[in-house]
Every structure is written in structure tokens, then in C-alpha cells.
C-alpha positions as semicolon CSV with decimal commas, in nm:
position;residue;x (nm);y (nm);z (nm)
1;X;-0,445;-1,332;0,639
2;X;-0,427;-1,659;0,600
3;X;-0,546;-1,905;0,830
4;X;-0,355;-2,177;1,026
5;X;-0,468;-2,503;1,189
6;X;-0,245;-2,464;1,510
7;X;-0,259;-2,085;1,577
8;X;-0,572;-1,956;1,702
9;X;-0,749;-1,619;1,608
10;X;-0,553;-1,385;1,851
11;X;-0,206;-1,544;1,775
12;X;-0,306;-1,443;1,401
13;X;-0,384;-1,078;1,502
14;X;-0,063;-1,056;1,731
15;X;0,152;-1,191;1,433
16;X;-0,039;-0,874;1,207
17;X;-0,005;-0,622;1,515
18;X;0,366;-0,756;1,496
19;X;0,434;-0,682;1,156
20;X;0,282;-0,335;1,170
21;X;0,527;-0,245;1,441
22;X;0,783;-0,382;1,226
23;X;0,670;-0,134;0,917
24;X;0,597;0,183;1,154
25;X;0,979;0,099;1,319
26;X;1,147;0,185;0,981
27;X;1,259;0,521;0,962
28;X;1,390;0,510;0,613
29;X;1,295;0,448;0,215
30;X;1,614;0,261;0,231
31;X;1,540;0,079;0,580
32;X;1,188;-0,017;0,394
33;X;1,321;-0,198;0,076
34;X;1,567;-0,377;0,302
35;X;1,267;-0,512;0,496
36;X;1,000;-0,535;0,213
37;X;1,293;-0,734;-0,062
38;X;1,326;-0,962;0,280
39;X;0,961;-1,003;0,341
40;X;0,803;-1,032;-0,002
41;X;0,858;-1,156;-0,301
42;X;0,930;-0,951;-0,612
43;X;0,562;-1,023;-0,700
44;X;0,406;-0,910;-0,449
45;X;0,647;-0,590;-0,425
46;X;0,548;-0,508;-0,760
47;X;0,202;-0,549;-0,709
48;X;0,173;-0,309;-0,410
49;X;0,348;-0,077;-0,579
50;X;0,153;-0,113;-0,827
51;X;-0,127;-0,024;-0,659
52;X;0,032;0,267;-0,469
53;X;0,080;0,387;-0,793
54;X;-0,268;0,463;-0,862
55;X;-0,391;0,599;-0,601
56;X;-0,242;1,014;-0,710
57;X;-0,402;1,012;-0,973
58;X;-0,767;0,849;-0,853
59;X;-0,730;1,161;-0,599
60;X;-0,720;1,374;-0,963
61;X;-1,027;1,203;-1,040
62;X;-0,841;1,114;-1,386
63;X;-1,087;0,817;-1,581
64;X;-0,938;0,465;-1,575
65;X;-0,799;0,443;-1,901
66;X;-0,572;0,709;-1,847
67;X;-0,463;0,601;-1,490
68;X;-0,412;0,279;-1,732
69;X;-0,206;0,417;-1,998
70;X;-0,014;0,642;-1,752
71;X;0,087;0,357;-1,547
72;X;0,067;0,013;-1,696
73;X;-0,184;-0,075;-1,425
74;X;-0,443;-0,337;-1,516
75;X;-0,802;-0,192;-1,506
76;X;-0,946;-0,419;-1,222
77;X;-0,643;-0,300;-1,012
78;X;-0,749;0,023;-1,099
79;X;-1,069;-0,059;-0,951
80;X;-0,980;-0,257;-0,705
81;X;-0,756;0,093;-0,537
82;X;-1,062;0,332;-0,573
83;X;-1,288;0,080;-0,370
84;X;-1,042;0,124;-0,137
85;X;-0,964;0,454;-0,160
86;X;-1,332;0,565;-0,140
87;X;-1,424;0,292;0,146
88;X;-1,149;0,119;0,279
89;X;-0,994;0,178;0,587
90;X;-0,846;0,456;0,525
91;X;-0,518;0,403;0,495
92;X;-0,390;0,500;0,112
93;X;-0,498;0,840;0,214
94;X;-0,347;0,910;0,558
95;X;-0,056;0,800;0,368
96;X;-0,097;1,014;0,062
97;X;-0,217;1,325;0,316
98;X;0,166;1,262;0,499
99;X;0,414;1,259;0,199
100;X;0,176;1,551;0,005
101;X;0,243;1,738;0,360
102;X;0,617;1,632;0,392
103;X;0,658;1,784;0,023
104;X;0,529;2,089;0,055
105;X;0,807;2,154;0,321
106;X;1,022;2,048;0,204
107;X;0,939;2,149;-0,164
């Protein structure tokens, strides 16, 4: 998180936690869309969407160049996502598993 001169690390951590709590409180893709459009620039949303769009392809072990061809996402970004998918905080994997479970229940 960006460091602010007059904000303590504890205050920064609390602000970050409050953001996560706000995200977790949203109930639908439409609510998330509205929240993120208020919170983020279009470029920030696009960057996050690009990263998320390659997760499934990486899990299917497609080559980076093939993922780039399919998504238009840069090979550098694909590599960054792959690193975090392999040894990040587990967020990509949790979300992907939950979406897969939800799709199999509804499909």
C-alpha cells in the first residue's frame, strides 16, 4: 500500500482491511461493478480484468504466447499472474475454485 506521511502503518492496515470488508459485503456482480467503477479508474479496472482473464488459461497450462493470442494480455502480465498463481497469497486459486463450484452447481 502507498505510504502516507501522516498515516501510521496500523492506520494503513485498518484502511486496507476496511476495503476488503466493503468488497466482501457486496452481493452481486452488479454491485461489485458499481463499487469498482466508483473506486477505480477505467485503466485500473482493465488491468485487474486482464489479470483475471488469464487465470483459467494458466490453470489449463496453456503456453504464455497462446494465452496472449487468446486474450491480448501481455506476456509480462501473464508471467506476473503465473507467479502469483503459483506462489502468491492463494487469492486467485480460491476465487477460481469457488467460481468453478458455482458453475457446476448451476450448470
